[in-house]
C-alpha positions as CSV (number, residue, x, y, z in Angstrom):
1,M,41.9,115.4,149.5
2,K,41.4,116.8,146.0
3,A,42.1,120.4,145.1
4,M,42.3,122.4,141.9
5,R,45.6,124.2,142.1
6,L,47.3,126.7,139.8
7,H,51.0,125.9,139.3
8,K,51.7,128.6,136.7
9,V,49.7,130.3,134.0
10,N,47.5,127.7,132.3
11,Q,48.7,124.9,134.5
12,F,45.5,124.4,136.5
13,T,45.3,120.8,137.7
14,L,43.4,118.5,140.0
15,D,45.9,117.4,142.7
16,E,45.9,115.1,145.6
17,V,47.1,117.1,148.6
18,K,47.2,116.6,152.4
19,K,43.9,117.4,154.1
20,P,44.6,120.3,156.5
21,K,44.4,119.9,160.3
22,P,43.1,123.0,162.1
23,Q,45.3,124.3,165.0
24,G,44.4,126.9,167.6
25,K,41.9,129.4,166.2
26,E,41.8,127.7,162.7
27,I,38.5,126.3,161.3
28,L,38.2,123.5,158.7
29,I,35.4,123.9,156.2
30,K,34.0,121.0,154.1
31,I,33.4,122.8,150.9
32,E,29.9,122.5,149.4
33,A,30.1,125.0,146.6
34,C,32.5,127.6,145.2
35,G,31.6,130.2,142.5
36,I,33.7,130.8,139.4
37,C,34.4,134.5,139.5
38,G,35.1,136.6,136.4
39,S,38.5,137.3,137.9
40,D,39.4,133.6,138.1
41,I,39.5,133.2,134.3
42,P,42.3,135.7,133.6
43,R,44.1,134.5,136.7
44,V,44.3,131.0,135.2
45,Y,45.1,131.9,131.6
46,E,46.8,135.3,131.6
47,L,47.8,136.9,134.9
48,G,48.7,134.1,137.2
49,T,49.1,134.6,141.0
50,K,51.7,135.9,143.4
51,V,52.4,132.4,144.9
52,Y,52.4,128.9,143.4
53,P,51.0,126.4,143.7
54,V,47.7,127.7,145.1
55,T,44.2,126.4,145.3
56,L,41.9,128.9,143.6
57,G,38.3,129.9,144.5
58,H,37.3,132.8,146.8
59,E,33.4,132.6,146.5
60,F,32.8,129.6,148.6
61,S,30.5,128.1,151.2
62,G,30.4,125.0,153.3
63,T,30.0,123.3,156.6
64,V,32.3,123.6,159.6
65,C,33.6,120.1,160.1
66,E,36.6,120.5,162.4
67,V,38.0,123.1,164.7
68,G,41.4,123.7,166.4
69,N,40.0,125.0,169.8
70,K,37.4,123.2,171.9
71,E,35.7,126.6,172.4
72,N,34.8,126.5,168.7
73,E,33.3,123.1,168.8
74,I,29.8,124.6,168.9
75,L,30.4,125.7,165.3
76,I,30.7,122.1,164.0
77,G,27.9,121.4,161.5
78,R,27.0,125.0,160.9
79,K,26.5,126.2,157.3
80,T,28.5,129.3,156.4
81,A,29.8,131.7,153.8
82,V,33.4,132.7,154.1
83,F,34.9,136.2,154.0
84,P,38.1,135.6,151.9
85,I,40.2,138.6,152.8
86,I,42.9,138.0,155.4
87,P,43.7,141.6,156.5
88,C,47.0,142.5,158.2
89,M,45.1,144.3,161.0
90,K,48.1,146.7,161.3
91,C,47.8,149.2,158.5
92,E,45.8,152.5,158.6
93,N,43.0,151.0,156.6
94,C,42.6,148.0,158.8
95,Q,42.7,150.1,161.9
96,I,39.5,151.8,160.7
97,G,37.8,148.7,159.4
98,N,38.4,149.1,155.7
99,Y,39.7,145.6,155.2
100,A,39.2,145.5,151.5
101,E,41.8,148.3,151.2
102,C,44.4,146.6,153.4
103,D,47.9,147.5,152.4
104,N,49.3,144.0,153.1
105,Y,46.5,141.5,152.8
106,Q,46.3,137.8,152.1
107,Y,43.4,136.3,150.2
108,L,41.8,132.9,150.3
109,G,41.6,131.7,146.7
110,S,44.5,133.7,145.2
111,R,47.3,134.2,147.7
112,N,46.2,131.4,150.1
113,D,44.4,128.1,149.4
114,G,40.7,128.7,148.6
115,G,37.5,126.9,147.8
116,F,38.1,124.8,144.7
117,A,38.8,121.8,146.9
118,E,37.1,119.3,149.2
119,Y,38.2,121.2,152.3
120,C,39.6,124.6,153.1
121,L,41.4,125.8,156.2
122,I,40.1,129.2,157.5
123,P,42.3,131.3,159.8
124,S,39.6,131.9,162.4
125,K,35.8,132.1,163.1
126,W,36.1,135.8,162.3
127,H,35.9,134.9,158.6
128,L,32.6,132.9,159.0
129,V,29.2,134.4,158.1
130,L,26.9,131.8,159.5
131,S,23.4,131.0,158.1
132,T,20.5,130.7,160.5
133,N,18.2,129.0,158.0
134,P,18.4,125.2,158.3
135,K,16.5,124.8,155.1
136,L,18.8,127.0,153.0
137,P,20.8,125.1,150.4
138,V,24.5,125.6,151.2
139,E,25.3,126.4,147.6
140,D,23.2,129.6,147.9
141,L,25.8,130.9,150.3
142,S,28.5,130.6,147.6
143,L,26.9,133.7,146.1
144,V,27.3,135.8,149.2
145,E,30.6,137.4,148.0
146,P,29.3,138.7,144.7
147,A,25.9,139.5,146.3
148,T,27.7,141.7,148.8
149,V,29.7,143.5,146.1
150,A,26.3,144.3,144.5
151,Q,24.9,145.5,147.9
152,H,28.1,147.6,148.4
153,S,27.3,149.5,145.1
154,M,24.0,150.5,146.5
155,R,25.5,151.8,149.7
156,K,28.3,153.7,147.9
157,A,25.6,155.4,145.8
158,G,23.5,156.2,148.9
159,V,20.4,154.8,147.2
160,T,17.2,156.0,148.9
161,A,13.6,155.2,148.4
162,G,12.0,156.5,145.2
163,E,15.2,156.9,143.2
164,K,15.5,155.7,139.6
165,I,18.4,153.5,138.8
166,I,20.2,152.1,135.7
167,I,22.6,149.2,135.9
168,I,25.0,148.7,133.0
169,G,25.8,145.0,132.7
170,A,23.4,142.1,133.3
171,G,25.8,139.6,134.7
172,P,25.2,138.0,138.1
173,I,26.4,141.0,140.1
174,G,24.4,143.3,137.9
175,I,21.2,141.3,138.4
176,M,21.8,141.1,142.1
177,A,22.4,144.9,142.1
178,A,19.0,145.3,140.5
179,R,17.4,143.2,143.2
180,W,19.2,145.1,145.9
181,A,18.0,148.4,144.4
182,K,14.4,147.2,144.9
183,I,15.2,146.2,148.5
184,F,16.7,149.6,149.1
185,G,13.5,151.2,147.8
186,A,14.2,152.3,144.2
187,S,11.0,153.1,142.4
188,E,12.3,152.1,138.9
189,V,15.3,149.9,137.9
190,A,16.4,149.0,134.4
191,M,19.5,147.3,133.0
192,L,21.6,147.7,129.8
193,E,23.3,144.7,128.2
194,I,25.0,143.9,124.9
195,D,25.0,140.1,125.0
196,D,21.8,138.5,123.7
197,V,22.0,135.5,126.0
198,K,22.5,137.6,129.1
199,T,19.7,140.0,128.0
200,S,17.3,137.0,127.6
201,F,18.3,135.6,131.0
202,A,17.9,138.8,132.8
203,K,14.4,139.3,131.3
204,K,13.5,135.8,132.5
205,C,14.4,137.0,135.9
206,G,11.7,139.7,135.6
207,L,14.0,142.6,134.9
208,D,13.6,145.5,132.4
209,V,16.6,145.2,130.0
210,Y,17.6,147.5,127.1
211,D,19.8,146.3,124.3
212,V,22.9,148.4,124.0
213,K,23.2,147.4,120.3
214,D,20.1,149.3,119.5
215,P,21.2,152.7,118.1
216,D,18.2,154.3,119.8
217,C,18.9,152.7,123.2
218,I,19.8,155.8,125.1
219,S,16.9,157.9,123.7
220,K,14.4,155.1,124.5
221,I,15.6,155.0,128.1
222,L,15.5,158.7,128.5
223,K,12.0,158.7,127.1
224,C,10.8,156.1,129.6
225,F,12.7,157.5,132.6
226,S,11.8,161.1,133.7
227,R,15.1,161.2,135.4
228,I,18.0,158.8,136.3
229,D,19.4,159.4,139.7
230,V,22.0,156.7,139.9
231,V,23.9,154.6,137.3
232,I,25.8,151.5,138.4
233,E,28.5,150.9,135.8
234,G,29.4,147.2,136.0
235,T,31.3,146.6,132.8
236,G,34.5,148.7,133.1
237,T,34.3,149.4,129.3
238,S,34.6,152.7,127.5
239,S,31.0,152.2,126.2
240,G,29.7,151.5,129.6
241,I,31.3,154.6,131.2
242,N,30.4,156.9,128.4
243,T,26.8,155.7,128.4
244,A,26.5,156.1,132.2
245,I,27.6,159.8,131.8
246,Q,25.0,160.4,129.1
247,L,22.2,158.8,131.1
248,C,22.8,160.2,134.5
249,R,20.8,163.3,135.5
250,T,22.4,166.6,136.5
251,F,23.9,166.3,140.0
252,G,23.4,162.5,139.7
253,K,25.8,159.8,140.9
254,I,27.7,157.1,138.9
255,V,29.2,154.2,140.8
256,L,32.2,152.6,139.0
257,M,31.9,149.0,139.9
258,G,33.3,147.1,136.9
259,N,37.0,146.4,136.6
260,P,38.5,148.6,133.8
261,H,39.3,147.0,130.5
262,R,42.4,147.9,128.6
263,D,42.3,151.4,127.1
264,T,39.1,152.4,128.8
265,M,38.5,156.0,127.8
266,I,36.0,158.8,128.3
267,N,35.4,160.9,125.2
268,L,35.7,164.6,125.1
269,Q,32.0,165.3,124.9
270,N,31.2,163.1,127.9
271,H,34.1,164.5,129.9
272,S,32.4,167.9,129.4
273,L,29.1,166.4,130.5
274,I,30.7,165.3,133.8
275,L,31.5,169.0,134.5
276,R,28.4,170.5,133.1
277,K,26.1,168.1,135.0
278,E,28.3,168.3,138.1
279,L,28.2,164.5,138.3
280,T,29.5,162.6,141.3
281,L,31.7,159.6,140.1
282,I,32.2,157.1,142.9
283,G,34.8,154.4,142.9
284,M,34.1,151.1,144.8
285,W,36.2,148.1,145.7
286,N,34.8,144.8,147.0
287,S,32.6,145.3,150.1
288,Y,32.6,146.2,153.8
289,Y,33.0,143.6,156.6
290,A,33.6,145.5,159.8
291,E,30.8,145.5,162.4
292,L,30.6,149.4,162.5
293,P,29.1,151.2,160.9
294,F,27.5,148.1,159.1
295,N,28.6,144.6,158.2
296,E,27.4,144.2,154.6
297,W,28.2,140.4,154.6
298,K,26.0,139.6,157.5
299,Y,23.1,141.6,156.0
300,T,23.5,139.7,152.7
301,V,23.2,136.3,154.5
302,Q,20.3,137.6,156.5
303,Q,18.4,138.6,153.4
304,I,19.2,135.3,151.6
305,D,18.2,133.4,154.8
306,C,14.8,135.1,154.9
307,G,14.2,134.9,151.2
308,K,14.2,138.6,150.5
309,L,17.3,138.3,148.2
310,K,16.9,135.6,145.7
311,V,20.1,134.1,144.3
312,D,19.5,130.4,143.6
313,D,18.0,131.1,140.2
314,L,21.3,132.7,139.0
315,I,23.2,129.4,139.2
316,T,23.1,128.1,135.7
317,H,25.9,125.6,135.8
318,R,27.1,123.1,138.5
319,V,30.4,121.2,137.8
320,S,32.5,118.8,139.8
321,L,36.2,119.2,140.6
322,N,37.0,116.5,138.0
323,N,35.4,118.6,135.3
324,L,36.4,122.1,136.5
325,K,39.4,122.6,134.2
326,Q,37.5,121.6,131.2
327,F,34.7,124.0,132.1
328,F,37.2,126.8,132.7
329,D,38.5,126.1,129.2
330,Q,35.0,126.4,127.8
331,I,34.4,129.7,129.5
332,Y,37.8,131.1,128.3
333,N,37.2,130.0,124.7
334,K,33.6,131.4,124.8
335,E,32.1,128.0,124.1
336,V,29.6,128.4,126.9
337,T,27.7,131.4,128.3
338,I,27.0,131.4,132.0
339,C,25.2,133.5,134.5
340,K,26.8,132.0,137.6
341,A,28.7,128.7,137.5
342,I,29.8,126.9,140.6
343,Y,31.9,124.0,141.7
344,F,29.3,121.9,143.5
345,A,30.4,119.1,145.7
346,G,27.2,117.3,145.0
347,N,28.3,116.7,141.4
348,K,30.6,113.7,141.0
């Protein structure tokens, strides 16, 4: 089979490898689509991975095509998203269901072979989040991972009906967070973005977007919003965090969702505002997969299945495995602006 494998930093090649054969509890997925995550780009060009070679791609979906145990044969032909974390199940965090915080995890698409391939071997059916909608395009399920991260931000903030929410960053996760905010009952939702292309795209999605480059941006938002209960900071930048602090009401909540950039700083005036407003700053990491108290992944698939969470319109680019490295180069060199790009098996 074909697989896009990272051999070292900037050596990302399309290889012919042996097609896996599932044994025991293992499940073989025929990959239909795999999203390009923002973390995949620095992984290829700057940071590398802990093991080489490795097939990248952790936002993937497909169809169960082969199983190791006869008891799992009922799964063959089912469309599914895949939870990529392989927790150790031994550490304290795993024992209480916090798999994203596992002390000794493996990960499909960075530490183990992932979804930029024709097939992917899954450790067990535990990782499968099955769709129940026979009409749902399988590529929609490749957005389940980022969609669940967006949902997790709402749950960390404890968003309740009637609250007013600002989301900083209008990338795909930001847009999905805005959609989740409405599902959770927010009365008003607006976004902040600095990139003109992303701003235009988010507006076409029906969202209220403010241009961060506008020197009057903050005053305009504060004039339109009587209060801002929750700010989701999705950029990890100094500008984003400082703006979040200025916008959030007294006793409000800020969820830090964006991975930090180098030298991210909070200035003195805004540090003082955190204290004076008695703001609650909430860190978040990934999502929650355990059944109790609530499996966020299953809820994401349910909401996509029934059409309440729209994701298909966020896919702006579909590329084949043959063209994947060239497309990665274009993203890295800023030659193309995407909302969500996926490897799509239907592209040859």
